[in-house]
KOLGU-4560 file (N, C-alpha, C; in nm, 3 decimals, padded with zeros to 5 digits):
<recs>
<n_xx: -08.536 n_yy: -10.417 n_zz: -21.011 ca_xx: -08.672 ca_yy: -10.463 ca_zz: -21.011 c_xx: -08.736 c_yy: -10.428 c_zz: -21.144 mol: A seq: 1 type: UNK>
<n_xx: -08.813 n_yy: -10.522 n_zz: -21.195 ca_xx: -08.881 ca_yy: -10.499 ca_zz: -21.321 c_xx: -08.801 c_yy: -10.534 c_zz: -21.444 mol: A seq: 2 type: UNK>
<n_xx: -08.676 n_yy: -10.578 n_zz: -21.425 ca_xx: -08.592 ca_yy: -10.618 ca_zz: -21.537 c_xx: -08.549 c_yy: -10.763 c_zz: -21.519 mol: A seq: 3 type: UNK>
<n_xx: -08.521 n_yy: -10.833 n_zz: -21.628 ca_xx: -08.473 ca_yy: -10.971 ca_zz: -21.615 c_xx: -08.342 c_yy: -10.976 c_zz: -21.535 mol: A seq: 4 type: UNK>
<n_xx: -08.329 n_yy: -11.077 n_zz: -21.453 ca_xx: -08.208 ca_yy: -11.092 ca_zz: -21.372 c_xx: -08.103 c_yy: -11.169 c_zz: -21.450 mol: A seq: 5 type: UNK>
<n_xx: -07.977 n_yy: -11.146 n_zz: -21.417 ca_xx: -07.865 ca_yy: -11.203 ca_zz: -21.493 c_xx: -07.872 c_yy: -11.355 c_zz: -21.500 mol: A seq: 6 type: UNK>
<n_xx: -07.905 n_yy: -11.421 n_zz: -21.387 ca_xx: -07.902 ca_yy: -11.567 ca_zz: -21.390 c_xx: -08.011 c_yy: -11.627 c_zz: -21.478 mol: A seq: 7 type: UNK>
<n_xx: -08.119 n_yy: -11.554 n_zz: -21.501 ca_xx: -08.223 ca_yy: -11.607 ca_zz: -21.591 c_xx: -08.185 c_yy: -11.587 c_zz: -21.737 mol: A seq: 8 type: UNK>
<n_xx: -08.093 n_yy: -11.496 n_zz: -21.764 ca_xx: -08.047 ca_yy: -11.473 ca_zz: -21.901 c_xx: -07.926 c_yy: -11.561 c_zz: -21.933 mol: A seq: 9 type: UNK>
<n_xx: -07.827 n_yy: -11.562 n_zz: -21.843 ca_xx: -07.699 ca_yy: -11.628 ca_zz: -21.871 c_xx: -07.684 c_yy: -11.764 c_zz: -21.802 mol: A seq: 10 type: UNK>
<n_xx: -07.769 n_yy: -11.794 n_zz: -21.706 ca_xx: -07.758 ca_yy: -11.919 ca_zz: -21.632 c_xx: -07.680 c_yy: -11.900 c_zz: -21.503 mol: A seq: 11 type: UNK>
<n_xx: -07.716 n_yy: -11.980 n_zz: -21.404 ca_xx: -07.655 ca_yy: -11.968 ca_zz: -21.271 c_xx: -07.504 c_yy: -11.991 c_zz: -21.274 mol: A seq: 12 type: UNK>
<n_xx: -07.454 n_yy: -12.097 n_zz: -21.340 ca_xx: -07.308 ca_yy: -12.119 ca_zz: -21.339 c_xx: -07.228 c_yy: -12.000 c_zz: -21.395 mol: A seq: 13 type: UNK>
<n_xx: -07.273 n_yy: -11.942 n_zz: -21.505 ca_xx: -07.201 ca_yy: -11.828 ca_zz: -21.563 c_xx: -07.203 c_yy: -11.707 c_zz: -21.471 mol: A seq: 14 type: UNK>
<n_xx: -07.315 n_yy: -11.685 n_zz: -21.406 ca_xx: -07.326 ca_yy: -11.569 ca_zz: -21.317 c_xx: -07.239 c_yy: -11.589 c_zz: -21.193 mol: A seq: 15 type: UNK>
<n_xx: -07.239 n_yy: -11.709 n_zz: -21.136 ca_xx: -07.152 ca_yy: -11.736 ca_zz: -21.020 c_xx: -07.006 c_yy: -11.719 c_zz: -21.058 mol: A seq: 16 type: UNK>
<n_xx: -06.968 n_yy: -11.772 n_zz: -21.173 ca_xx: -06.830 ca_yy: -11.759 ca_zz: -21.219 c_xx: -06.792 c_yy: -11.613 c_zz: -21.241 mol: A seq: 17 type: UNK>
<n_xx: -06.880 n_yy: -11.537 n_zz: -21.302 ca_xx: -06.852 ca_yy: -11.395 ca_zz: -21.327 c_xx: -06.842 c_yy: -11.317 c_zz: -21.197 mol: A seq: 18 type: UNK>
<n_xx: -06.931 n_yy: -11.346 n_zz: -21.103 ca_xx: -06.928 ca_yy: -11.277 ca_zz: -20.974 c_xx: -06.799 c_yy: -11.309 c_zz: -20.898 mol: A seq: 19 type: UNK>
<n_xx: -06.757 n_yy: -11.434 n_zz: -20.902 ca_xx: -06.632 ca_yy: -11.473 ca_zz: -20.837 c_xx: -06.514 c_yy: -11.402 c_zz: -20.902 mol: A seq: 20 type: UNK>
<n_xx: -06.516 n_yy: -11.393 n_zz: -21.033 ca_xx: -06.411 ca_yy: -11.323 ca_zz: -21.106 c_xx: -06.401 c_yy: -11.177 c_zz: -21.060 mol: A seq: 21 type: UNK>
<n_xx: -06.516 n_yy: -11.112 n_zz: -21.046 ca_xx: -06.516 ca_yy: -10.972 ca_zz: -21.004 c_xx: -06.464 c_yy: -10.958 c_zz: -20.861 mol: A seq: 22 type: UNK>
<n_xx: -06.499 n_yy: -11.052 n_zz: -20.772 ca_xx: -06.444 ca_yy: -11.051 ca_zz: -20.636 c_xx: -06.292 c_yy: -11.058 c_zz: -20.640 mol: A seq: 23 type: UNK>
<n_xx: -06.241 n_yy: -11.148 n_zz: -20.724 ca_xx: -06.096 ca_yy: -11.164 ca_zz: -20.732 c_xx: -06.028 c_yy: -11.042 c_zz: -20.794 mol: A seq: 24 type: UNK>
<n_xx: -06.096 n_yy: -10.975 n_zz: -20.887 ca_xx: -06.042 ca_yy: -10.849 ca_zz: -20.939 c_xx: -06.030 c_yy: -10.746 c_zz: -20.826 mol: A seq: 25 type: UNK>
<n_xx: -06.131 n_yy: -10.742 n_zz: -20.741 ca_xx: -06.128 ca_yy: -10.651 ca_zz: -20.626 c_xx: -06.014 c_yy: -10.685 c_zz: -20.532 mol: A seq: 26 type: UNK>
<n_xx: -05.996 n_yy: -10.814 n_zz: -20.505 ca_xx: -05.886 ca_yy: -10.857 ca_zz: -20.418 c_xx: -05.751 c_yy: -10.819 c_zz: -20.479 mol: A seq: 27 type: UNK>
<n_xx: -05.740 n_yy: -10.835 n_zz: -20.610 ca_xx: -05.616 ca_yy: -10.797 ca_zz: -20.679 c_xx: -05.587 c_yy: -10.648 c_zz: -20.659 mol: A seq: 28 type: UNK>
<n_xx: -05.691 n_yy: -10.566 n_zz: -20.665 ca_xx: -05.674 ca_yy: -10.421 ca_zz: -20.642 c_xx: -05.630 c_yy: -10.394 c_zz: -20.498 mol: A seq: 29 type: UNK>
<n_xx: -05.691 n_yy: -10.467 n_zz: -20.403 ca_xx: -05.655 ca_yy: -10.449 ca_zz: -20.262 c_xx: -05.508 c_yy: -10.485 c_zz: -20.241 mol: A seq: 30 type: UNK>
<n_xx: -05.461 n_yy: -10.589 n_zz: -20.306 ca_xx: -05.320 ca_yy: -10.629 ca_zz: -20.293 c_xx: -05.225 c_yy: -10.520 c_zz: -20.342 mol: A seq: 31 type: UNK>
<n_xx: -05.267 n_yy: -10.443 n_zz: -20.441 ca_xx: -05.180 ca_yy: -10.336 ca_zz: -20.493 c_xx: -05.170 c_yy: -10.219 c_zz: -20.396 mol: A seq: 32 type: UNK>
<n_xx: -05.257 n_yy: -10.214 n_zz: -20.296 ca_xx: -05.250 ca_yy: -10.107 ca_zz: -20.197 c_xx: -05.126 c_yy: -10.119 c_zz: -20.110 mol: A seq: 33 type: UNK>
<n_xx: -05.070 n_yy: -10.240 n_zz: -20.105 ca_xx: -04.945 ca_yy: -10.266 ca_zz: -20.033 c_xx: -04.952 c_yy: -10.222 c_zz: -19.886 mol: A seq: 34 type: UNK>
<n_xx: -05.061 n_yy: -10.258 n_zz: -19.822 ca_xx: -05.078 ca_yy: -10.232 ca_zz: -19.679 c_xx: -05.102 c_yy: -10.367 c_zz: -19.611 mol: A seq: 35 type: UNK>
<n_xx: -05.029 n_yy: -10.395 n_zz: -19.503 ca_xx: -05.040 ca_yy: -10.528 ca_zz: -19.441 c_xx: -05.180 c_yy: -10.564 c_zz: -19.391 mol: A seq: 36 type: UNK>
<n_xx: -05.262 n_yy: -10.467 n_zz: -19.360 ca_xx: -05.395 ca_yy: -10.496 ca_zz: -19.306 c_xx: -05.506 c_yy: -10.491 c_zz: -19.411 mol: A seq: 37 type: UNK>
<n_xx: -05.474 n_yy: -10.452 n_zz: -19.533 ca_xx: -05.577 ca_yy: -10.433 ca_zz: -19.635 c_xx: -05.648 c_yy: -10.563 c_zz: -19.670 mol: A seq: 38 type: UNK>
<n_xx: -05.573 n_yy: -10.670 n_zz: -19.690 ca_xx: -05.635 ca_yy: -10.799 ca_zz: -19.726 c_xx: -05.716 c_yy: -10.854 c_zz: -19.609 mol: A seq: 39 type: UNK>
<n_xx: -05.665 n_yy: -10.837 n_zz: -19.486 ca_xx: -05.740 ca_yy: -10.882 ca_zz: -19.368 c_xx: -05.874 c_yy: -10.810 c_zz: -19.358 mol: A seq: 40 type: UNK>
<n_xx: -05.869 n_yy: -10.679 n_zz: -19.377 ca_xx: -05.991 ca_yy: -10.598 ca_zz: -19.372 c_xx: -06.089 c_yy: -10.640 c_zz: -19.480 mol: A seq: 41 type: UNK>
<n_xx: -06.040 n_yy: -10.656 n_zz: -19.601 ca_xx: -06.124 ca_yy: -10.695 ca_zz: -19.714 c_xx: -06.191 c_yy: -10.830 c_zz: -19.685 mol: A seq: 42 type: UNK>
<n_xx: -06.112 n_yy: -10.925 n_zz: -19.640 ca_xx: -06.165 ca_yy: -11.059 ca_zz: -19.610 c_xx: -06.269 c_yy: -11.053 c_zz: -19.499 mol: A seq: 43 type: UNK>
<n_xx: -06.238 n_yy: -10.981 n_zz: -19.392 ca_xx: -06.331 ca_yy: -10.972 ca_zz: -19.278 c_xx: -06.464 c_yy: -10.910 c_zz: -19.320 mol: A seq: 44 type: UNK>
<n_xx: -06.458 n_yy: -10.802 n_zz: -19.397 ca_xx: -06.581 ca_yy: -10.734 ca_zz: -19.438 c_xx: -06.663 c_yy: -10.819 c_zz: -19.535 mol: A seq: 45 type: UNK>
<n_xx: -06.598 n_yy: -10.888 n_zz: -19.627 ca_xx: -06.672 ca_yy: -10.972 ca_zz: -19.721 c_xx: -06.732 c_yy: -11.093 c_zz: -19.651 mol: A seq: 46 type: UNK>
<n_xx: -06.661 n_yy: -11.148 n_zz: -19.551 ca_xx: -06.719 ca_yy: -11.257 ca_zz: -19.472 c_xx: -06.842 c_yy: -11.209 c_zz: -19.395 mol: A seq: 47 type: UNK>
<n_xx: -06.834 n_yy: -11.090 n_zz: -19.342 ca_xx: -06.948 ca_yy: -11.030 ca_zz: -19.270 c_xx: -07.068 c_yy: -11.016 c_zz: -19.363 mol: A seq: 48 type: UNK>
<n_xx: -07.044 n_yy: -10.965 n_zz: -19.482 ca_xx: -07.151 ca_yy: -10.948 ca_zz: -19.580 c_xx: -07.214 c_yy: -11.083 c_zz: -19.614 mol: A seq: 49 type: UNK>
<n_xx: -07.132 n_yy: -11.184 n_zz: -19.639 ca_xx: -07.185 ca_yy: -11.314 ca_zz: -19.679 c_xx: -07.252 c_yy: -11.388 c_zz: -19.564 mol: A seq: 50 type: UNK>
<n_xx: -07.209 n_yy: -11.364 n_zz: -19.442 ca_xx: -07.278 ca_yy: -11.423 ca_zz: -19.328 c_xx: -07.420 c_yy: -11.366 c_zz: -19.320 mol: A seq: 51 type: UNK>
<n_xx: -07.433 n_yy: -11.236 n_zz: -19.336 ca_xx: -07.566 ca_yy: -11.174 ca_zz: -19.337 c_xx: -07.650 c_yy: -11.223 c_zz: -19.453 mol: A seq: 52 type: UNK>
<n_xx: -07.590 n_yy: -11.233 n_zz: -19.570 ca_xx: -07.662 ca_yy: -11.283 ca_zz: -19.688 c_xx: -07.707 c_yy: -11.427 c_zz: -19.666 mol: A seq: 53 type: UNK>
<n_xx: -07.618 n_yy: -11.507 n_zz: -19.606 ca_xx: -07.652 ca_yy: -11.647 ca_zz: -19.578 c_xx: -07.771 c_yy: -11.660 c_zz: -19.484 mol: A seq: 54 type: UNK>
<n_xx: -07.774 n_yy: -11.578 n_zz: -19.380 ca_xx: -07.889 ca_yy: -11.580 ca_zz: -19.289 c_xx: -08.017 c_yy: -11.540 c_zz: -19.360 mol: A seq: 55 type: UNK>
<n_xx: -08.007 n_yy: -11.437 n_zz: -19.442 ca_xx: -08.123 ca_yy: -11.390 ca_zz: -19.518 c_xx: -08.177 c_yy: -11.501 c_zz: -19.608 mol: A seq: 56 type: UNK>
<n_xx: -08.089 n_yy: -11.569 n_zz: -19.677 ca_xx: -08.130 ca_yy: -11.680 ca_zz: -19.765 c_xx: -08.189 c_yy: -11.795 c_zz: -19.684 mol: A seq: 57 type: UNK>
<n_xx: -08.125 n_yy: -11.826 n_zz: -19.571 ca_xx: -08.176 ca_yy: -11.934 ca_zz: -19.486 c_xx: -08.318 c_yy: -11.904 c_zz: -19.439 mol: A seq: 58 type: UNK>
<n_xx: -08.340 n_yy: -11.783 n_zz: -19.389 ca_xx: -08.474 ca_yy: -11.748 ca_zz: -19.341 c_xx: -08.577 c_yy: -11.756 c_zz: -19.453 mol: A seq: 59 type: UNK>
<n_xx: -08.539 n_yy: -11.711 n_zz: -19.571 ca_xx: -08.631 ca_yy: -11.716 ca_zz: -19.684 c_xx: -08.664 c_yy: -11.861 c_zz: -19.721 mol: A seq: 60 type: UNK>
<n_xx: -08.562 n_yy: -11.944 n_zz: -19.735 ca_xx: -08.582 ca_yy: -12.081 ca_zz: -19.781 c_xx: -08.643 c_yy: -12.172 c_zz: -19.674 mol: A seq: 61 type: UNK>
<n_xx: -08.622 n_yy: -12.138 n_zz: -19.547 ca_xx: -08.676 ca_yy: -12.218 ca_zz: -19.436 c_xx: -08.810 c_yy: -12.164 c_zz: -19.388 mol: A seq: 62 type: UNK>
<n_xx: -08.859 n_yy: -12.059 n_zz: -19.453 ca_xx: -08.984 ca_yy: -11.993 ca_zz: -19.413 c_xx: -08.980 c_yy: -11.954 c_zz: -19.266 mol: A seq: 63 type: UNK>
<n_xx: -08.864 n_yy: -11.903 n_zz: -19.225 ca_xx: -08.845 ca_yy: -11.860 ca_zz: -19.088 c_xx: -08.852 c_yy: -11.708 c_zz: -19.083 mol: A seq: 64 type: UNK>
<n_xx: -08.929 n_yy: -11.658 n_zz: -18.989 ca_xx: -08.938 ca_yy: -11.513 ca_zz: -18.973 c_xx: -08.839 c_yy: -11.472 c_zz: -18.863 mol: A seq: 65 type: UNK>
<n_xx: -08.736 n_yy: -11.396 n_zz: -18.898 ca_xx: -08.640 ca_yy: -11.354 ca_zz: -18.796 c_xx: -08.704 c_yy: -11.254 c_zz: -18.701 mol: A seq: 66 type: UNK>
<n_xx: -08.645 n_yy: -11.244 n_zz: -18.583 ca_xx: -08.690 ca_yy: -11.141 ca_zz: -18.490 c_xx: -08.649 c_yy: -11.005 c_zz: -18.546 mol: A seq: 67 type: UNK>
<n_xx: -08.705 n_yy: -10.902 n_zz: -18.491 ca_xx: -08.668 ca_yy: -10.768 ca_zz: -18.536 c_xx: -08.519 c_yy: -10.743 c_zz: -18.513 mol: A seq: 68 type: UNK>
<n_xx: -08.468 n_yy: -10.790 n_zz: -18.399 ca_xx: -08.325 ca_yy: -10.772 ca_zz: -18.370 c_xx: -08.238 c_yy: -10.848 c_zz: -18.470 mol: A seq: 69 type: UNK>
<n_xx: -08.277 n_yy: -10.972 n_zz: -18.502 ca_xx: -08.201 ca_yy: -11.051 ca_zz: -18.601 c_xx: -08.203 c_yy: -10.983 c_zz: -18.737 mol: A seq: 70 type: UNK>
<n_xx: -08.317 n_yy: -10.932 n_zz: -18.772 ca_xx: -08.331 ca_yy: -10.864 ca_zz: -18.902 c_xx: -08.243 c_yy: -10.740 c_zz: -18.908 mol: A seq: 71 type: UNK>
<n_xx: -08.244 n_yy: -10.660 n_zz: -18.803 ca_xx: -08.160 ca_yy: -10.540 ca_zz: -18.799 c_xx: -08.012 c_yy: -10.575 c_zz: -18.806 mol: A seq: 72 type: UNK>
<n_xx: -07.973 n_yy: -10.679 n_zz: -18.731 ca_xx: -07.832 ca_yy: -10.721 ca_zz: -18.731 c_xx: -07.789 c_yy: -10.768 c_zz: -18.869 mol: A seq: 73 type: UNK>
<n_xx: -07.879 n_yy: -10.838 n_zz: -18.939 ca_xx: -07.847 ca_yy: -10.888 ca_zz: -19.073 c_xx: -07.835 c_yy: -10.774 c_zz: -19.172 mol: A seq: 74 type: UNK>
<n_xx: -07.921 n_yy: -10.675 n_zz: -19.160 ca_xx: -07.912 ca_yy: -10.558 ca_zz: -19.248 c_xx: -07.777 c_yy: -10.489 c_zz: -19.227 mol: A seq: 75 type: UNK>
<n_xx: -07.735 n_yy: -10.477 n_zz: -19.101 ca_xx: -07.605 ca_yy: -10.415 ca_zz: -19.074 c_xx: -07.491 c_yy: -10.497 c_zz: -19.134 mol: A seq: 76 type: UNK>
<n_xx: -07.503 n_yy: -10.629 n_zz: -19.129 ca_xx: -07.398 ca_yy: -10.713 ca_zz: -19.188 c_xx: -07.392 c_yy: -10.695 c_zz: -19.339 mol: A seq: 77 type: UNK>
<n_xx: -07.507 n_yy: -10.697 n_zz: -19.402 ca_xx: -07.510 ca_yy: -10.692 ca_zz: -19.549 c_xx: -07.471 c_yy: -10.553 c_zz: -19.600 mol: A seq: 78 type: UNK>
<n_xx: -07.535 n_yy: -10.451 n_zz: -19.548 ca_xx: -07.506 ca_yy: -10.315 ca_zz: -19.592 c_xx: -07.371 c_yy: -10.269 c_zz: -19.537 mol: A seq: 79 type: UNK>
<n_xx: -07.348 n_yy: -10.300 n_zz: -19.411 ca_xx: -07.224 ca_yy: -10.259 ca_zz: -19.346 c_xx: -07.101 c_yy: -10.327 c_zz: -19.402 mol: A seq: 80 type: UNK>
<n_xx: -07.118 n_yy: -10.444 n_zz: -19.463 ca_xx: -07.003 ca_yy: -10.516 ca_zz: -19.518 c_xx: -06.931 c_yy: -10.437 c_zz: -19.624 mol: A seq: 81 type: UNK>
<n_xx: -07.002 n_yy: -10.389 n_zz: -19.722 ca_xx: -06.939 ca_yy: -10.314 ca_zz: -19.830 c_xx: -06.905 c_yy: -10.171 c_zz: -19.789 mol: A seq: 82 type: UNK>
<n_xx: -06.994 n_yy: -10.109 n_zz: -19.714 ca_xx: -06.966 ca_yy: -09.974 ca_zz: -19.668 c_xx: -06.846 c_yy: -09.976 c_zz: -19.572 mol: A seq: 83 type: UNK>
<n_xx: -06.843 n_yy: -10.076 n_zz: -19.485 ca_xx: -06.731 ca_yy: -10.090 ca_zz: -19.392 c_xx: -06.600 c_yy: -10.116 c_zz: -19.464 mol: A seq: 84 type: UNK>
<n_xx: -06.607 n_yy: -10.187 n_zz: -19.575 ca_xx: -06.486 ca_yy: -10.212 ca_zz: -19.655 c_xx: -06.433 c_yy: -10.081 c_zz: -19.711 mol: A seq: 85 type: UNK>
<n_xx: -06.519 n_yy: -10.003 n_zz: -19.771 ca_xx: -06.476 ca_yy: -09.876 ca_zz: -19.830 c_xx: -06.418 c_yy: -09.782 c_zz: -19.724 mol: A seq: 86 type: UNK>
<n_xx: -06.491 n_yy: -09.765 n_zz: -19.615 ca_xx: -06.446 ca_yy: -09.674 ca_zz: -19.509 c_xx: -06.320 c_yy: -09.730 c_zz: -19.442 mol: A seq: 87 type: UNK>
<n_xx: -06.318 n_yy: -09.860 n_zz: -19.417 ca_xx: -06.201 ca_yy: -09.922 ca_zz: -19.354 c_xx: -06.075 c_yy: -09.906 c_zz: -19.436 mol: A seq: 88 type: UNK>
<n_xx: -06.086 n_yy: -09.923 n_zz: -19.567 ca_xx: -05.968 ca_yy: -09.906 ca_zz: -19.652 c_xx: -05.920 c_yy: -09.761 c_zz: -19.649 mol: A seq: 89 type: UNK>
<n_xx: -06.013 n_yy: -09.666 n_zz: -19.648 ca_xx: -05.973 ca_yy: -09.526 ca_zz: -19.639 c_xx: -05.903 c_yy: -09.497 c_zz: -19.506 mol: A seq: 90 type: UNK>
<n_xx: -05.955 n_yy: -09.556 n_zz: -19.398 ca_xx: -05.894 ca_yy: -09.534 ca_zz: -19.267 c_xx: -05.753 c_yy: -09.590 c_zz: -19.258 mol: A seq: 91 type: UNK>
<n_xx: -05.726 n_yy: -09.699 n_zz: -19.330 ca_xx: -05.591 ca_yy: -09.756 ca_zz: -19.328 c_xx: -05.486 c_yy: -09.656 c_zz: -19.376 mol: A seq: 92 type: UNK>
<n_xx: -05.526 n_yy: -09.566 n_zz: -19.462 ca_xx: -05.431 ca_yy: -09.471 ca_zz: -19.520 c_xx: -05.451 c_yy: -09.330 c_zz: -19.466 mol: A seq: 93 type: UNK>
<n_xx: -05.521 n_yy: -09.321 n_zz: -19.354 ca_xx: -05.551 ca_yy: -09.192 ca_zz: -19.294 c_xx: -05.487 c_yy: -09.183 c_zz: -19.156 mol: A seq: 94 type: UNK>
<n_xx: -05.463 n_yy: -09.062 n_zz: -19.112 ca_xx: -05.416 ca_yy: -09.040 ca_zz: -18.975 c_xx: -05.532 c_yy: -09.046 c_zz: -18.876 mol: A seq: 95 type: UNK>
<n_xx: -05.654 n_yy: -09.039 n_zz: -18.926 ca_xx: -05.774 ca_yy: -09.045 ca_zz: -18.842 c_xx: -05.797 c_yy: -09.191 c_zz: -18.802 mol: A seq: 96 type: UNK>
<n_xx: -05.800 n_yy: -09.220 n_zz: -18.673 ca_xx: -05.809 ca_yy: -09.359 ca_zz: -18.628 c_xx: -05.928 c_yy: -09.387 c_zz: -18.537 mol: A seq: 97 type: UNK>
<n_xx: -06.027 n_yy: -09.299 n_zz: -18.538 ca_xx: -06.146 ca_yy: -09.323 ca_zz: -18.456 c_xx: -06.227 c_yy: -09.439 c_zz: -18.513 mol: A seq: 98 type: UNK>
<n_xx: -06.299 n_yy: -09.509 n_zz: -18.426 ca_xx: -06.386 ca_yy: -09.618 ca_zz: -18.468 c_xx: -06.513 c_yy: -09.559 c_zz: -18.530 mol: A seq: 99 type: UNK>
<n_xx: -06.532 n_yy: -09.584 n_zz: -18.658 ca_xx: -06.648 ca_yy: -09.528 ca_zz: -18.728 c_xx: -06.764 c_yy: -09.626 c_zz: -18.740 mol: A seq: 100 type: UNK>
<n_xx: -06.747 n_yy: -09.747 n_zz: -18.684 ca_xx: -06.854 ca_yy: -09.847 ca_zz: -18.696 c_xx: -06.987 c_yy: -09.797 c_zz: -18.638 mol: A seq: 101 type: UNK>
<n_xx: -06.989 n_yy: -09.734 n_zz: -18.521 ca_xx: -07.118 ca_yy: -09.682 ca_zz: -18.471 c_xx: -07.183 c_yy: -09.583 c_zz: -18.568 mol: A seq: 102 type: UNK>
<n_xx: -07.103 n_yy: -09.498 n_zz: -18.629 ca_xx: -07.157 ca_yy: -09.403 ca_zz: -18.727 c_xx: -07.210 c_yy: -09.477 c_zz: -18.849 mol: A seq: 103 type: UNK>
<n_xx: -07.133 n_yy: -09.574 n_zz: -18.900 ca_xx: -07.176 ca_yy: -09.651 ca_zz: -19.016 c_xx: -07.307 c_yy: -09.725 c_zz: -18.988 mol: A seq: 104 type: UNK>
<n_xx: -07.323 n_yy: -09.773 n_zz: -18.865 ca_xx: -07.445 ca_yy: -09.847 ca_zz: -18.830 c_xx: -07.569 c_yy: -09.760 c_zz: -18.829 mol: A seq: 105 type: UNK>
<n_xx: -07.551 n_yy: -09.628 n_zz: -18.821 ca_xx: -07.667 ca_yy: -09.540 ca_zz: -18.824 c_xx: -07.712 c_yy: -09.510 c_zz: -18.967 mol: A seq: 106 type: UNK>
<n_xx: -07.624 n_yy: -09.536 n_zz: -19.063 ca_xx: -07.659 ca_yy: -09.508 ca_zz: -19.202 c_xx: -07.749 c_yy: -09.616 c_zz: -19.250 mol: A seq: 107 type: UNK>
</recs>
């Protein structure tokens, strides 16, 4: 906040291309983990994040006010997407197998 945003400096196409490139760099790193579930987890969490982001954008552009429940669920999708990815990847390589989603949802 208070600083120029990347798309106003470099243009929307360059920023979208750069962001996609960074996503693919992340996927490349996940592939090096050599775990059969790592790519599935990464994909699932990023889809969750983008579904929440999509709803947020839709509500903004459609001038729709979400319910409190919808808003809370979307926050969990957006914030939980990346946090869930980090924690999920750590759990793949851990002996600890408890479901941490309820704990993550409280953060």
